[in-house]
N, C-alpha and C positions, 0 to 999 in steps of 0.2 A: 497404510492409510494415506490418502492423498491430501496434500497441504492446500487449503483453500481459504479465502477470506469470505466470511459470511456476513451479510447485511440483512436488512429487513425490507419487505415490499408491502406497501399498503394495499389491502384487498379492495378498498373503495376507489382509489384514484390511480393506482399502479406506480406511484413514485417509489424509488428505491433509495435507501439510506445506508450509510456506513459511518460509524458503527451502528449497531441495531438500535432502534427506537421503539418506544411504547406508543407514542403519539405521533401521528403524521403531521408534520409542520406545513404540509401543502394543503390538505383538506380538513385538518383538525380532527380526524377520526381517531378514537381512542380504543386501544386493545383490538385493533383490526389489522394487525401486521402478521406476516408470515416470513419464515427464513428464506433467504435468497443467496445462493452462491454467486459470487462476483467473478467476472472475467479475470483471467490471469494475464492477459495482454492489454496494454494501453499505450498511450502516446505521452511523451515527455513534453509538458507545456511550459515549464520554467524550471530553472535550477540555480543553485549557488554552490560555490566551492569554499569550504571553510579551511583556513590556514592556521587558525588558533584553536587549540584543543578545548573541548568541554569534557568534564569527567565522563569516562566511559567511551570516549572516541579518541582515536589517534589521528592527528592531522597529518596531511590534508585529507579531507573527505568531502563528499558531495551529497546534498539533499535536493529533492525536486518535487514538483507537483506533477502527478500522473493523472491523465483523464482516461477513465475506463469507458467502454462502449455504453454502459448503463447511464452515463452522464455524471457520474461521481468523480470528484477530484480528491485524490489522496496525497498527503505529504509523506514522503518516504525517503529513507536513506537510499543512495544509489550505489550499486556495485560497479566499480571501474577497474578493470584488470590491467589496462594499459595507461594511456595518457588521458587526462581530462579533456583533451582536444577531441576525443571520440564522441563526447556528448554534443548532440545537436537538437535544437528545438524541433518538435514534431516527429522525432524518431520513435520507432516502436521499441517498447520495453516489455519485459516479462517478469512476472512474480517469481521470486526465489525464496527458498526456505534456508535460513542461516542459523547454525548452532552458535550460541554465544558462550556458554559454559555448562558445566555439569553440577548437579546438586550432590549432596553427600551420599546419595544412593546410586550415583552414576547415571541418572536420568538427565537428558539434555534439555537445556532451556533453548527455545527456538524463538526467532523473530523473523519478520519478513522485510525484504528489501526488493527493489526492482533493478534489473540489469538490462543493458542495451542488448537488442537482438543483433546478431552478426549477419 
């Protein structure tokens, strides 16, 4: 199965949302949405590097805003394999599937992050 982020698209005005919505906040249409798979590639618009840990995150780590071609901005953890100096505003990033842990049955918990394209 391919890992994708799915939003919703208003059938009346074409506006795309993530996460999915029941009501279009653009034209106020109700129950007129359809599922829409989002692009896996986007642009890094802004980012921050955190040096103090939050539960569940080992510092240092980076988060940033990603703009998808659909016009949606997502706030996401970033995968940085080398130095944080590789992060540049406007750079292309790609959606990545990351396993966080396994449940008692051995099934993986997955989350999404974005990583710079090399």
